[in-house]
C-alpha positions in Angstrom: 113.5 100.7 84.8 109.1 101.2 84.8 107.3 99.6 87.4 105.8 97.1 84.7 109.6 96.3 83.5 110.5 95.7 87.3 107.3 93.6 87.7 107.9 91.6 84.4 111.2 91.1 85.3 110.2 89.5 88.5 108.0 87.1 86.4 104.9 88.6 87.8 103.3 91.0 85.0 101.0 93.4 86.7 97.7 94.0 84.8 96.1 97.1 83.7 95.8 96.6 80.7 92.7 95.1 79.1 91.5 93.2 76.4 89.3 95.5 74.2 87.4 93.2 72.7 86.4 91.1 75.4 85.5 94.2 77.6 83.3 94.9 74.6 81.5 92.4 74.4 81.1 91.7 78.5 79.7 95.6 78.4 77.0 94.2 76.1 75.9 91.7 78.2 76.3 93.7 81.6 73.9 96.2 79.8 71.6 93.7 79.4 71.9 92.8 83.0 71.2 95.7 84.3 68.1 96.7 82.4 66.9 92.8 83.4 66.9 93.8 87.4 64.9 96.9 86.5 67.3 99.8 85.9 67.7 102.2 83.3 71.3 101.5 81.3 70.6 104.9 79.9 70.4 106.6 82.8 73.3 109.3 83.2 74.9 107.3 86.6 74.8 103.9 84.4 76.1 105.1 81.1 79.6 103.9 82.0 78.8 101.1 84.5 78.7 98.4 82.1 82.4 98.6 80.7 83.3 99.5 84.3 82.2 96.1 85.5 83.4 94.8 82.5 87.1 95.8 83.4 86.5 95.2 87.2 86.1 91.8 86.3 89.1 91.1 84.4 91.3 92.7 86.7 89.6 90.6 89.5 89.9 87.2 87.5 93.9 87.7 86.2 95.0 85.2 87.9 94.2 82.9 85.0 96.7 84.7 83.1 99.3 84.2 85.9 101.5 80.8 86.4 102.0 80.2 89.7 104.9 77.5 89.1 106.4 80.2 87.0 106.5 82.7 89.4 107.9 80.4 92.1 110.7 79.2 89.3 111.5 83.1 89.3 113.4 83.0 92.7 114.6 80.0 93.5 117.9 79.4 95.8 120.0 76.7 97.1 120.6 77.4 100.2 121.4 74.9 103.7 118.4 76.3 105.9 115.9 73.7 107.3 114.1 75.7 109.7 110.3 77.4 109.1 109.5 80.1 106.8 106.6 81.8 107.4 104.5 84.4 105.3 101.7 85.2 107.3 98.9 87.7 107.1 98.5 88.2 103.2 95.5 89.9 102.4 93.5 87.8 99.8 90.7 89.1 97.7 88.6 86.4 95.5 85.2 85.9 93.9 83.0 82.8 95.3 82.3 80.9 92.2 79.0 80.0 93.1 77.3 83.6 93.6 80.5 85.5 91.8 80.8 87.7 95.5 83.5 88.3 97.3 85.1 86.6 99.8 88.6 87.8 101.6 90.4 87.8 104.6 94.3 86.3 104.6 96.3 83.8 104.2 99.3 82.1 106.4 102.1 80.2 104.8 104.6 78.3 105.6 107.1 75.8 104.5 110.7 73.9 105.8 113.3 73.8 103.1 115.0 71.2 101.9 118.0 72.7 100.0 116.0 75.3 98.7 114.8 78.7 99.2 112.1 81.1 97.3 112.2 84.9 97.7 110.0 85.4 100.0 107.9 88.1 97.5 106.6 85.2 95.4 104.5 83.5 98.4 102.0 86.2 98.4 102.2 86.4 94.5 100.9 82.5 94.2 98.3 83.2 96.6 97.4 85.8 94.3 97.5 84.2 91.1 95.2 81.2 92.8 93.1 83.7 94.6 92.2 86.1 91.5 89.6 83.4 89.9 86.8 81.9 90.4 87.2 80.0 93.4 86.2 78.2 96.5 88.0 78.6 99.9 88.5 74.6 100.4 90.1 74.4 96.7 92.3 78.0 96.7 93.8 76.5 100.1 95.3 73.3 98.7 96.0 74.7 95.5 98.5 77.3 97.1 99.8 74.2 99.1 100.4 72.2 96.1 102.1 74.5 94.2 104.6 75.1 96.8 104.8 71.2 97.5 105.6 70.5 94.0 108.0 73.4 93.0 110.5 73.9 96.4 109.6 69.9 97.6 110.5 71.1 100.8 110.6 68.7 104.1 106.6 70.6 104.5 104.1 72.7 103.6 101.4 74.3 106.0 98.3 76.8 104.4 95.7 78.3 106.9 93.2 80.6 105.4 91.0 83.0 107.5 87.8 84.7 105.6 84.7 86.4 105.1 82.3 85.7 102.5 80.0 88.3 101.4 77.5 85.5 99.8 77.2 84.4 103.9 77.1 88.1 105.2 75.0 89.6 102.4 72.1 87.3 101.6 71.5 83.6 102.4 72.3 83.1 106.0 73.3 86.7 106.3 75.4 85.8 109.3 77.7 89.2 109.0 80.8 88.1 111.5 81.3 84.8 110.5 85.0 83.8 109.5 85.8 80.5 107.5 89.4 78.9 108.7 90.8 76.1 105.9 94.0 74.7 106.5 96.5 72.0 104.5 99.8 70.8 105.6 102.2 68.5 103.8 105.4 66.5 105.3 106.8 67.7 108.9 103.5 69.5 109.4 101.5 66.5 109.7 103.0 66.1 113.4 101.6 67.5 116.0 104.3 69.2 117.4 105.7 71.4 114.1 101.9 71.9 113.3 101.7 73.3 116.8 104.3 75.5 116.7 103.5 77.2 113.1 99.7 77.8 114.6 101.3 79.5 117.4 103.4 81.8 115.5 100.6 83.1 113.3 98.7 83.6 116.0 101.4 85.2 117.9 101.8 89.4 117.7 105.3 89.4 116.9 105.5 92.8 115.1 
């Protein structure tokens, strides 16, 4: 089985093909932008840049072509387990919708099953499906939470995201070491004791 077939069988299609019509149209626009910022689009180093940027943008926003709910549903199982399940340190890359600059960091996701569990690889894929869109960190956090809540119907969901935003570090206030943390909880994680256990576990070096 090829790598592409394996991804598709698991309900998650790897994006390394592009829509030629969209790429062509976007390339023309990026070529115009290069000229408008004072560059020479005919310069050797920039000849293929518009196409490269168009392909990069299509890849960086391929989450619009993914259905996070279907990703979860492709690997849900009945299991009598009702303790906390945590997937932490999930690498996260997204684009700020205000400036189209990257923000990146880690997501920590937990849920307490109520008769159903999900394949562990699906949680990072849900994170990626929402992250690979134009985003704000606050909405991204709640989208991940709500997707797991609605599809698994667990006893509770917890999501914490820690990210650095280049729109803060490269422009504007230019604070290079700032990190933004957002969180969203449901069910049992609204209880202080459960939430504290989750926070303790994602902060612990258990590897």
